[in-house]
All heavy atoms as TSV, in Angstrom:
chain	resi	resn	atom	element	x	y	z
A	1	MET	N	N	0.313	-7.722	-42.223
A	1	MET	CA	C	-0.292	-8.744	-41.419
A	1	MET	C	C	-0.906	-8.142	-40.162
A	1	MET	O	O	-0.447	-7.139	-39.656
A	1	MET	CB	C	0.775	-9.742	-40.988
A	1	MET	CG	C	0.679	-11.029	-41.713
A	1	MET	SD	S	1.640	-12.204	-40.778
A	1	MET	CE	C	2.045	-13.250	-42.059
A	2	ALA	N	N	-1.946	-8.769	-39.665
A	2	ALA	CA	C	-2.586	-8.302	-38.437
A	2	ALA	C	C	-1.756	-8.668	-37.226
A	2	ALA	O	O	-1.173	-9.794	-37.174
A	2	ALA	CB	C	-4.020	-8.877	-38.322
A	3	GLU	N	N	-1.693	-7.815	-36.279
A	3	GLU	CA	C	-0.961	-8.085	-35.045
A	3	GLU	C	C	-1.743	-9.037	-34.172
A	3	GLU	O	O	-2.921	-8.814	-33.902
A	3	GLU	CB	C	-0.719	-6.756	-34.317
A	3	GLU	CG	C	0.207	-6.891	-33.158
A	3	GLU	CD	C	0.465	-5.497	-32.530
A	3	GLU	OE1	O	0.718	-4.541	-33.223
A	3	GLU	OE2	O	0.358	-5.462	-31.269
A	4	GLN	N	N	-1.084	-10.097	-33.710
A	4	GLN	CA	C	-1.779	-11.073	-32.850
A	4	GLN	C	C	-1.629	-10.641	-31.411
A	4	GLN	O	O	-0.564	-10.257	-30.952
A	4	GLN	CB	C	-1.158	-12.477	-33.051
A	4	GLN	CG	C	-1.461	-12.973	-34.465
A	4	GLN	CD	C	-1.131	-14.470	-34.538
A	4	GLN	OE1	O	-0.834	-15.103	-33.531
A	4	GLN	NE2	N	-1.189	-15.012	-35.735
A	5	THR	N	N	-2.751	-10.763	-30.713
A	5	THR	CA	C	-2.704	-10.412	-29.278
A	5	THR	C	C	-3.164	-11.639	-28.451
A	5	THR	O	O	-4.033	-12.377	-28.873
A	5	THR	CB	C	-3.633	-9.230	-28.984
A	5	THR	OG1	O	-4.968	-9.531	-29.363
A	5	THR	CG2	C	-3.183	-7.978	-29.707
A	6	GLY	N	N	-2.545	-11.746	-27.295
A	6	GLY	CA	C	-2.924	-12.846	-26.407
A	6	GLY	C	C	-4.005	-12.396	-25.428
A	6	GLY	O	O	-4.429	-11.254	-25.413
A	7	PRO	N	N	-4.447	-13.337	-24.588
A	7	PRO	CA	C	-5.482	-13.007	-23.635
A	7	PRO	C	C	-5.083	-11.913	-22.620
A	7	PRO	O	O	-5.909	-11.103	-22.204
A	7	PRO	CB	C	-5.769	-14.322	-22.914
A	7	PRO	CG	C	-4.895	-15.331	-23.499
A	7	PRO	CD	C	-4.064	-14.693	-24.552
A	8	ALA	N	N	-3.793	-11.844	-22.276
A	8	ALA	CA	C	-3.360	-10.858	-21.302
A	8	ALA	C	C	-3.447	-9.423	-21.924
A	8	ALA	O	O	-3.877	-8.480	-21.264
A	8	ALA	CB	C	-1.921	-11.126	-20.882
A	9	GLU	N	N	-3.087	-9.340	-23.216
A	9	GLU	CA	C	-3.139	-8.043	-23.886
A	9	GLU	C	C	-4.600	-7.572	-24.046
A	9	GLU	O	O	-4.928	-6.410	-23.917
A	9	GLU	CB	C	-2.433	-8.076	-25.238
A	9	GLU	CG	C	-0.895	-8.169	-25.120
A	9	GLU	CD	C	-0.430	-9.579	-24.948
A	9	GLU	OE1	O	-1.250	-10.501	-25.108
A	9	GLU	OE2	O	0.740	-9.741	-24.656
A	10	VAL	N	N	-5.466	-8.532	-24.381
A	10	VAL	CA	C	-6.887	-8.223	-24.528
A	10	VAL	C	C	-7.462	-7.761	-23.204
A	10	VAL	O	O	-8.213	-6.739	-23.129
A	10	VAL	CB	C	-7.657	-9.414	-25.121
A	10	VAL	CG1	C	-9.156	-9.169	-25.097
A	10	VAL	CG2	C	-7.160	-9.727	-26.509
A	11	ALA	N	N	-7.155	-8.450	-22.132
A	11	ALA	CA	C	-7.679	-8.089	-20.809
A	11	ALA	C	C	-7.156	-6.723	-20.390
A	11	ALA	O	O	-7.869	-5.906	-19.797
A	11	ALA	CB	C	-7.253	-9.171	-19.783
A	12	ALA	N	N	-5.859	-6.454	-20.691
A	12	ALA	CA	C	-5.324	-5.151	-20.327
A	12	ALA	C	C	-5.983	-3.992	-21.160
A	12	ALA	O	O	-6.277	-2.945	-20.559
A	12	ALA	CB	C	-3.794	-5.145	-20.572
A	13	ARG	N	N	-6.251	-4.247	-22.399
A	13	ARG	CA	C	-6.924	-3.219	-23.217
A	13	ARG	C	C	-8.352	-2.995	-22.750
A	13	ARG	O	O	-8.790	-1.847	-22.584
A	13	ARG	CB	C	-6.933	-3.687	-24.679
A	13	ARG	CG	C	-7.565	-2.629	-25.600
A	13	ARG	CD	C	-7.476	-3.052	-27.068
A	13	ARG	NE	N	-7.839	-4.436	-27.317
A	13	ARG	CZ	C	-9.127	-4.871	-27.482
A	13	ARG	NH1	N	-10.096	-4.030	-27.296
A	13	ARG	NH2	N	-9.354	-6.144	-27.714
A	14	LEU	N	N	-9.095	-4.042	-22.381
A	14	LEU	CA	C	-10.454	-3.906	-21.865
A	14	LEU	C	C	-10.443	-3.178	-20.501
A	14	LEU	O	O	-11.316	-2.375	-20.241
A	14	LEU	CB	C	-11.128	-5.279	-21.736
A	14	LEU	CG	C	-11.437	-5.975	-23.049
A	14	LEU	CD1	C	-11.952	-7.380	-22.805
A	14	LEU	CD2	C	-12.435	-5.186	-23.880
A	15	ARG	N	N	-9.481	-3.492	-19.670
A	15	ARG	CA	C	-9.387	-2.877	-18.355
A	15	ARG	C	C	-9.093	-1.364	-18.512
A	15	ARG	O	O	-9.706	-0.514	-17.850
A	15	ARG	CB	C	-8.309	-3.542	-17.538
A	15	ARG	CG	C	-8.190	-3.049	-16.111
A	15	ARG	CD	C	-7.247	-3.855	-15.260
A	15	ARG	NE	N	-5.982	-4.069	-15.920
A	15	ARG	CZ	C	-5.492	-5.237	-16.352
A	15	ARG	NH1	N	-6.216	-6.351	-16.182
A	15	ARG	NH2	N	-4.319	-5.345	-16.905
A	16	THR	N	N	-8.196	-1.016	-19.483
A	16	THR	CA	C	-7.921	0.385	-19.721
A	16	THR	C	C	-9.119	1.123	-20.296
A	16	THR	O	O	-9.398	2.256	-19.931
A	16	THR	CB	C	-6.704	0.510	-20.710
A	16	THR	OG1	O	-5.587	-0.186	-20.108
A	16	THR	CG2	C	-6.358	1.942	-20.942
A	17	GLU	N	N	-9.871	0.473	-21.169
A	17	GLU	CA	C	-11.093	1.090	-21.741
A	17	GLU	C	C	-12.127	1.304	-20.638
A	17	GLU	O	O	-12.841	2.326	-20.653
A	17	GLU	CB	C	-11.671	0.190	-22.842
A	17	GLU	CG	C	-10.868	0.205	-24.103
A	17	GLU	CD	C	-11.433	-0.795	-25.129
A	17	GLU	OE1	O	-12.506	-1.373	-24.868
A	17	GLU	OE2	O	-10.787	-0.962	-26.168
A	18	ARG	N	N	-12.233	0.398	-19.674
A	18	ARG	CA	C	-13.241	0.491	-18.629
A	18	ARG	C	C	-12.877	1.520	-17.567
A	18	ARG	O	O	-13.684	2.342	-17.161
A	18	ARG	CB	C	-13.441	-0.881	-17.996
A	18	ARG	CG	C	-14.505	-0.881	-16.943
A	18	ARG	CD	C	-14.784	-2.270	-16.456
A	18	ARG	NE	N	-15.808	-2.232	-15.393
A	18	ARG	CZ	C	-16.061	-3.199	-14.561
A	18	ARG	NH1	N	-15.408	-4.297	-14.660
A	18	ARG	NH2	N	-16.959	-3.065	-13.650
A	19	PHE	N	N	-11.617	1.470	-17.082
A	19	PHE	CA	C	-11.222	2.325	-15.981
A	19	PHE	C	C	-10.343	3.508	-16.336
A	19	PHE	O	O	-10.109	4.358	-15.527
A	19	PHE	CB	C	-10.461	1.460	-14.910
A	19	PHE	CG	C	-11.288	0.378	-14.333
A	19	PHE	CD1	C	-11.037	-0.959	-14.653
A	19	PHE	CD2	C	-12.310	0.635	-13.489
A	19	PHE	CE1	C	-11.766	-1.995	-14.116
A	19	PHE	CE2	C	-13.086	-0.390	-12.947
A	19	PHE	CZ	C	-12.836	-1.695	-13.265
A	20	GLY	N	N	-9.834	3.541	-17.567
A	20	GLY	CA	C	-8.917	4.604	-17.944
A	20	GLY	C	C	-7.522	4.281	-17.394
A	20	GLY	O	O	-7.257	3.197	-16.913
A	21	ILE	N	N	-6.658	5.258	-17.524
A	21	ILE	CA	C	-5.289	5.094	-17.054
A	21	ILE	C	C	-5.230	5.377	-15.544
A	21	ILE	O	O	-5.760	6.353	-15.069
A	21	ILE	CB	C	-4.353	6.002	-17.796
A	21	ILE	CG1	C	-4.358	5.688	-19.297
A	21	ILE	CG2	C	-2.948	5.941	-17.268
A	21	ILE	CD1	C	-3.559	6.607	-20.168
A	22	LEU	N	N	-4.647	4.437	-14.829
A	22	LEU	CA	C	-4.540	4.574	-13.347
A	22	LEU	C	C	-3.467	5.596	-12.982
A	22	LEU	O	O	-2.467	5.761	-13.693
A	22	LEU	CB	C	-4.205	3.230	-12.739
A	22	LEU	CG	C	-5.280	2.149	-12.925
A	22	LEU	CD1	C	-4.757	0.862	-12.364
A	22	LEU	CD2	C	-6.529	2.544	-12.223
A	23	PRO	N	N	-3.632	6.275	-11.866
A	23	PRO	CA	C	-2.574	7.184	-11.384
A	23	PRO	C	C	-1.351	6.344	-10.883
A	23	PRO	O	O	-1.496	5.131	-10.698
A	23	PRO	CB	C	-3.230	7.909	-10.191
A	23	PRO	CG	C	-4.343	7.025	-9.771
A	23	PRO	CD	C	-4.781	6.286	-10.957
A	24	PRO	N	N	-0.221	6.964	-10.749
A	24	PRO	CA	C	0.922	6.228	-10.284
A	24	PRO	C	C	0.713	5.618	-8.921
A	24	PRO	O	O	-0.022	6.164	-8.093
A	24	PRO	CB	C	2.095	7.260	-10.249
A	24	PRO	CG	C	1.446	8.572	-10.510
A	24	PRO	CD	C	0.059	8.391	-10.949
A	25	ARG	N	N	1.336	4.495	-8.699
A	25	ARG	CA	C	1.182	3.778	-7.421
A	25	ARG	C	C	1.793	4.587	-6.284
A	25	ARG	O	O	2.848	5.202	-6.423
A	25	ARG	CB	C	1.915	2.442	-7.540
A	25	ARG	CG	C	1.778	1.551	-6.288
A	25	ARG	CD	C	2.477	0.249	-6.518
A	25	ARG	NE	N	1.892	-0.449	-7.649
A	25	ARG	CZ	C	1.366	-1.659	-7.578
A	25	ARG	NH1	N	1.402	-2.321	-6.450
A	25	ARG	NH2	N	0.854	-2.215	-8.649
A	26	ILE	N	N	1.157	4.575	-5.104
A	26	ILE	CA	C	1.664	5.241	-3.926
A	26	ILE	C	C	2.499	4.225	-3.115
A	26	ILE	O	O	1.974	3.184	-2.710
A	26	ILE	CB	C	0.526	5.797	-3.040
A	26	ILE	CG1	C	-0.270	6.800	-3.840
A	26	ILE	CG2	C	1.073	6.371	-1.780
A	26	ILE	CD1	C	-1.505	7.287	-3.144
A	27	LEU	N	N	3.715	4.515	-2.941
A	27	LEU	CA	C	4.614	3.627	-2.200
A	27	LEU	C	C	4.527	3.914	-0.726
A	27	LEU	O	O	4.254	5.045	-0.336
A	27	LEU	CB	C	6.043	3.834	-2.732
A	27	LEU	CG	C	6.252	3.519	-4.245
A	27	LEU	CD1	C	7.660	3.867	-4.636
A	27	LEU	CD2	C	5.938	2.094	-4.523
A	28	PRO	N	N	4.878	2.947	0.126
A	28	PRO	CA	C	4.828	3.169	1.564
A	28	PRO	C	C	5.752	4.292	2.019
A	28	PRO	O	O	5.440	4.994	2.976
A	28	PRO	CB	C	5.241	1.820	2.176
A	28	PRO	CG	C	4.903	0.824	1.131
A	28	PRO	CD	C	5.072	1.528	-0.178
A	29	ASP	N	N	6.855	4.493	1.311
A	29	ASP	CA	C	7.779	5.542	1.714
A	29	ASP	C	C	7.254	6.920	1.367
A	29	ASP	O	O	7.722	7.952	1.895
A	29	ASP	CB	C	9.106	5.370	1.023
A	29	ASP	CG	C	9.817	4.111	1.489
A	29	ASP	OD1	O	9.500	3.630	2.599
A	29	ASP	OD2	O	10.686	3.603	0.742
A	30	ASP	N	N	6.213	6.985	0.526
A	30	ASP	CA	C	5.659	8.279	0.165
A	30	ASP	C	C	4.560	8.801	1.110
A	30	ASP	O	O	4.109	9.905	1.024
A	30	ASP	CB	C	4.983	8.177	-1.249
A	30	ASP	CG	C	6.011	7.916	-2.323
A	30	ASP	OD1	O	7.207	8.179	-2.117
A	30	ASP	OD2	O	5.611	7.407	-3.390
A	31	VAL	N	N	4.178	7.980	2.075
A	31	VAL	CA	C	3.101	8.306	2.995
A	31	VAL	C	C	3.714	8.943	4.234
A	31	VAL	O	O	4.709	8.504	4.811
A	31	VAL	CB	C	2.345	7.044	3.446
A	31	VAL	CG1	C	1.250	7.349	4.429
A	31	VAL	CG2	C	1.706	6.391	2.186
A	32	ILE	N	N	3.115	10.055	4.670
A	32	ILE	CA	C	3.547	10.751	5.873
A	32	ILE	C	C	2.431	10.666	6.900
A	32	ILE	O	O	1.301	11.059	6.611
A	32	ILE	CB	C	3.859	12.225	5.540
A	32	ILE	CG1	C	4.988	12.307	4.528
A	32	ILE	CG2	C	4.230	12.996	6.838
A	32	ILE	CD1	C	5.236	13.719	4.024
A	33	GLU	N	N	2.751	10.172	8.069
A	33	GLU	CA	C	1.706	10.076	9.142
A	33	GLU	C	C	1.502	11.415	9.731
A	33	GLU	O	O	2.458	12.107	10.160
A	33	GLU	CB	C	2.173	9.089	10.179
A	33	GLU	CG	C	2.254	7.687	9.662
A	33	GLU	CD	C	2.684	6.702	10.776
A	33	GLU	OE1	O	2.559	7.034	11.947
A	33	GLU	OE2	O	3.201	5.656	10.390
A	34	LEU	N	N	0.257	11.861	9.772
A	34	LEU	CA	C	-0.061	13.214	10.299
A	34	LEU	C	C	-0.643	13.117	11.685
A	34	LEU	O	O	-0.626	14.146	12.407
A	34	LEU	CB	C	-1.040	13.905	9.365
A	34	LEU	CG	C	-0.536	14.146	7.946
A	34	LEU	CD1	C	-1.604	14.802	7.115
A	34	LEU	CD2	C	0.718	15.002	7.976
A	35	VAL	N	N	-1.154	11.971	12.120
A	35	VAL	CA	C	-1.782	11.833	13.413
A	35	VAL	C	C	-1.083	10.728	14.163
A	35	VAL	O	O	-0.955	9.600	13.711
A	35	VAL	CB	C	-3.295	11.512	13.314
A	35	VAL	CG1	C	-3.892	11.329	14.665
A	35	VAL	CG2	C	-4.000	12.620	12.528
A	36	ASP	N	N	-0.660	11.011	15.381
A	36	ASP	CA	C	-0.002	9.998	16.227
A	36	ASP	C	C	-1.137	9.281	16.963
A	36	ASP	O	O	-1.865	9.858	17.731
A	36	ASP	CB	C	0.955	10.638	17.200
A	36	ASP	CG	C	1.777	9.619	17.977
A	36	ASP	OD1	O	1.719	8.412	17.577
A	36	ASP	OD2	O	2.440	9.994	18.933
A	37	THR	N	N	-1.302	7.982	16.721
A	37	THR	CA	C	-2.374	7.213	17.330
A	37	THR	C	C	-1.918	6.408	18.530
A	37	THR	O	O	-2.684	5.616	19.057
A	37	THR	CB	C	-3.002	6.264	16.270
A	37	THR	OG1	O	-1.943	5.402	15.755
A	37	THR	CG2	C	-3.667	7.002	15.147
A	38	ARG	N	N	-0.669	6.611	18.945
A	38	ARG	CA	C	-0.182	5.870	20.105
A	38	ARG	C	C	-0.476	6.646	21.353
A	38	ARG	O	O	-0.411	7.868	21.426
A	38	ARG	CB	C	1.347	5.660	19.969
A	38	ARG	CG	C	1.691	4.729	18.849
A	38	ARG	CD	C	3.164	4.715	18.675
A	38	ARG	NE	N	3.590	6.103	18.295
A	38	ARG	CZ	C	4.795	6.498	18.106
A	38	ARG	NH1	N	5.774	5.688	18.262
A	38	ARG	NH2	N	5.024	7.773	17.737
A	39	ARG	N	N	-0.733	5.922	22.388
A	39	ARG	CA	C	-0.926	6.530	23.717
A	39	ARG	C	C	0.463	6.738	24.320
A	39	ARG	O	O	1.457	6.154	23.873
A	39	ARG	CB	C	-1.765	5.591	24.635
A	39	ARG	CG	C	-3.186	5.442	24.126
A	39	ARG	CD	C	-4.033	4.801	25.141
A	39	ARG	NE	N	-3.366	3.633	25.779
A	39	ARG	CZ	C	-3.965	2.550	26.157
A	39	ARG	NH1	N	-5.246	2.389	25.909
A	39	ARG	NH2	N	-3.314	1.561	26.698
A	40	PRO	N	N	0.509	7.503	25.413
A	40	PRO	CA	C	1.847	7.741	26.059
A	40	PRO	C	C	2.533	6.465	26.492
A	40	PRO	O	O	3.746	6.422	26.568
A	40	PRO	CB	C	1.525	8.642	27.250
A	40	PRO	CG	C	0.212	9.278	26.885
A	40	PRO	CD	C	-0.523	8.317	26.005
A	41	ASP	N	N	1.813	5.403	26.826
A	41	ASP	CA	C	2.412	4.184	27.296
A	41	ASP	C	C	2.769	3.242	26.109
A	41	ASP	O	O	3.011	2.054	26.327
A	41	ASP	CB	C	1.535	3.439	28.294
A	41	ASP	CG	C	0.150	3.125	27.749
A	41	ASP	OD1	O	-0.120	3.499	26.577
A	41	ASP	OD2	O	-0.639	2.529	28.484
A	42	GLN	N	N	2.722	3.760	24.874
A	42	GLN	CA	C	3.156	3.050	23.635
A	42	GLN	C	C	2.259	1.893	23.274
A	42	GLN	O	O	2.640	1.065	22.470
A	42	GLN	CB	C	4.613	2.568	23.789
A	42	GLN	CG	C	5.604	3.691	23.954
A	42	GLN	CD	C	5.627	4.653	22.756
A	42	GLN	OE1	O	5.546	4.228	21.641
A	42	GLN	NE2	N	5.694	5.911	23.047
A	43	HIS	N	N	1.043	1.813	23.827
A	43	HIS	CA	C	0.111	0.800	23.362
A	43	HIS	C	C	-0.841	1.437	22.343
A	43	HIS	O	O	-1.075	2.643	22.408
A	43	HIS	CB	C	-0.741	0.259	24.577
A	43	HIS	CG	C	0.052	-0.566	25.504
A	43	HIS	ND1	N	0.545	-1.807	25.226
A	43	HIS	CD2	C	0.536	-0.253	26.720
A	43	HIS	CE1	C	1.218	-2.293	26.247
A	43	HIS	NE2	N	1.246	-1.353	27.178
A	44	PRO	N	N	-1.386	0.678	21.410
A	44	PRO	CA	C	-2.279	1.276	20.419
A	44	PRO	C	C	-3.536	1.850	21.080
A	44	PRO	O	O	-3.999	1.297	22.106
A	44	PRO	CB	C	-2.658	0.137	19.529
A	44	PRO	CG	C	-1.839	-1.035	19.911
A	44	PRO	CD	C	-1.163	-0.734	21.190
A	45	ALA	N	N	-4.021	2.943	20.538
A	45	ALA	CA	C	-5.222	3.557	21.120
A	45	ALA	C	C	-6.462	2.741	20.722
A	45	ALA	O	O	-6.478	2.077	19.723
A	45	ALA	CB	C	-5.354	4.973	20.561
A	46	THR	N	N	-7.421	2.741	21.636
A	46	THR	CA	C	-8.692	2.014	21.396
A	46	THR	C	C	-9.851	2.999	21.412
A	46	THR	O	O	-9.686	4.164	21.848
A	46	THR	CB	C	-8.942	0.941	22.455
A	46	THR	OG1	O	-9.062	1.544	23.694
A	46	THR	CG2	C	-7.827	-0.080	22.474
A	47	ALA	N	N	-11.039	2.548	20.990
A	47	ALA	CA	C	-12.199	3.427	21.016
A	47	ALA	C	C	-12.788	3.508	22.460
A	47	ALA	O	O	-13.622	4.323	22.734
A	47	ALA	CB	C	-13.260	2.882	20.102
A	48	LEU	N	N	-12.274	2.669	23.336
A	48	LEU	CA	C	-12.784	2.652	24.746
A	48	LEU	C	C	-11.982	3.632	25.606
A	48	LEU	O	O	-10.809	3.904	25.337
A	48	LEU	CB	C	-12.657	1.269	25.324
A	48	LEU	CG	C	-13.421	0.146	24.618
A	48	LEU	CD1	C	-13.087	-1.192	25.208
A	48	LEU	CD2	C	-14.901	0.430	24.683
A	49	SER	N	N	-12.601	4.109	26.622
A	49	SER	CA	C	-11.886	4.906	27.559
A	49	SER	C	C	-10.989	3.997	28.371
A	49	SER	O	O	-11.104	2.767	28.392
A	49	SER	CB	C	-12.863	5.623	28.507
A	49	SER	OG	O	-13.522	4.715	29.352
A	50	LEU	N	N	-10.006	4.558	29.076
A	50	LEU	CA	C	-9.043	3.757	29.797
A	50	LEU	C	C	-9.763	2.940	30.897
A	50	LEU	O	O	-9.381	1.805	31.133
A	50	LEU	CB	C	-7.984	4.655	30.401
A	50	LEU	CG	C	-6.752	3.976	30.945
A	50	LEU	CD1	C	-6.113	3.132	29.900
A	50	LEU	CD2	C	-5.770	5.015	31.430
A	51	GLU	N	N	-10.779	3.541	31.535
A	51	GLU	CA	C	-11.487	2.791	32.613
A	51	GLU	C	C	-12.255	1.596	32.037
A	51	GLU	O	O	-12.280	0.511	32.610
A	51	GLU	CB	C	-12.474	3.755	33.319
A	51	GLU	CG	C	-11.805	4.845	34.125
A	51	GLU	CD	C	-11.308	5.989	33.280
A	51	GLU	OE1	O	-11.862	6.200	32.151
A	51	GLU	OE2	O	-10.336	6.641	33.685
A	52	HIS	N	N	-12.888	1.776	30.852
A	52	HIS	CA	C	-13.618	0.666	30.254
A	52	HIS	C	C	-12.667	-0.404	29.801
A	52	HIS	O	O	-12.977	-1.613	29.897
A	52	HIS	CB	C	-14.496	1.147	29.114
A	52	HIS	CG	C	-15.713	1.858	29.493
A	52	HIS	ND1	N	-15.891	3.201	29.269
A	52	HIS	CD2	C	-16.812	1.442	30.176
A	52	HIS	CE1	C	-17.047	3.599	29.754
A	52	HIS	NE2	N	-17.660	2.522	30.319
A	53	GLU	N	N	-11.533	-0.025	29.287
A	53	GLU	CA	C	-10.522	-0.973	28.828
A	53	GLU	C	C	-10.031	-1.825	30.045
A	53	GLU	O	O	-9.866	-3.027	29.961
A	53	GLU	CB	C	-9.416	-0.265	28.143
A	53	GLU	CG	C	-8.433	-1.209	27.461
A	53	GLU	CD	C	-7.347	-0.477	26.703
A	53	GLU	OE1	O	-7.450	0.781	26.538
A	53	GLU	OE2	O	-6.364	-1.114	26.301
A	54	ARG	N	N	-9.768	-1.157	31.120
A	54	ARG	CA	C	-9.309	-1.872	32.387
A	54	ARG	C	C	-10.389	-2.852	32.832
A	54	ARG	O	O	-10.082	-3.956	33.283
A	54	ARG	CB	C	-8.958	-0.919	33.450
A	54	ARG	CG	C	-7.690	-0.203	33.255
A	54	ARG	CD	C	-7.335	0.629	34.462
A	54	ARG	NE	N	-6.134	1.401	34.180
A	54	ARG	CZ	C	-5.995	2.681	34.469
A	54	ARG	NH1	N	-6.928	3.328	35.078
A	54	ARG	NH2	N	-4.868	3.277	34.175
A	55	ALA	N	N	-11.652	-2.433	32.745
A	55	ALA	CA	C	-12.755	-3.315	33.199
A	55	ALA	C	C	-12.823	-4.553	32.321
A	55	ALA	O	O	-13.119	-5.661	32.827
A	55	ALA	CB	C	-14.054	-2.573	33.171
A	56	LEU	N	N	-12.607	-4.426	31.019
A	56	LEU	CA	C	-12.611	-5.575	30.116
A	56	LEU	C	C	-11.534	-6.577	30.432
A	56	LEU	O	O	-11.703	-7.785	30.366
A	56	LEU	CB	C	-12.500	-5.157	28.667
A	56	LEU	CG	C	-13.721	-4.513	28.031
A	56	LEU	CD1	C	-13.399	-4.039	26.644
A	56	LEU	CD2	C	-14.851	-5.521	27.987
A	57	HIS	N	N	-10.342	-6.051	30.808
A	57	HIS	CA	C	-9.191	-6.942	31.096
A	57	HIS	C	C	-9.366	-7.643	32.448
A	57	HIS	O	O	-8.861	-8.732	32.612
A	57	HIS	CB	C	-7.891	-6.182	31.083
A	57	HIS	CG	C	-7.521	-5.756	29.690
A	57	HIS	ND1	N	-7.191	-6.628	28.709
A	57	HIS	CD2	C	-7.418	-4.505	29.144
A	57	HIS	CE1	C	-6.884	-5.996	27.609
A	57	HIS	NE2	N	-7.032	-4.664	27.830
A	58	THR	N	N	-10.062	-7.023	33.363
A	58	THR	CA	C	-10.185	-7.639	34.713
A	58	THR	C	C	-11.468	-8.495	34.808
A	58	THR	O	O	-11.537	-9.337	35.691
A	58	THR	CB	C	-10.266	-6.531	35.816
A	58	THR	OG1	O	-11.321	-5.643	35.508
A	58	THR	CG2	C	-8.965	-5.815	35.864
A	59	ALA	N	N	-12.451	-8.317	33.910
A	59	ALA	CA	C	-13.684	-9.120	33.977
A	59	ALA	C	C	-13.381	-10.444	33.261
A	59	ALA	O	O	-13.141	-10.501	32.048
A	59	ALA	CB	C	-14.804	-8.384	33.310
A	60	ALA	N	N	-13.417	-11.529	33.991
A	60	ALA	CA	C	-13.153	-12.844	33.358
A	60	ALA	C	C	-14.215	-13.811	33.590
A	60	ALA	O	O	-15.062	-13.986	34.238
A	60	ALA	CB	C	-11.838	-13.394	33.859
């Protein structure tokens, strides 16, 4: 007898044919941070210089 497949199996087979086999998933615990993006005062770094950032906060 022919094997019956549902829509999920057909979609999975088509996805595998289109993209191939995916590499294993990267888990958050597998990531190592190489660059510290925090400033010494523990606030996130911005693209602005400290003087421009202060000007934005004081200009209202």
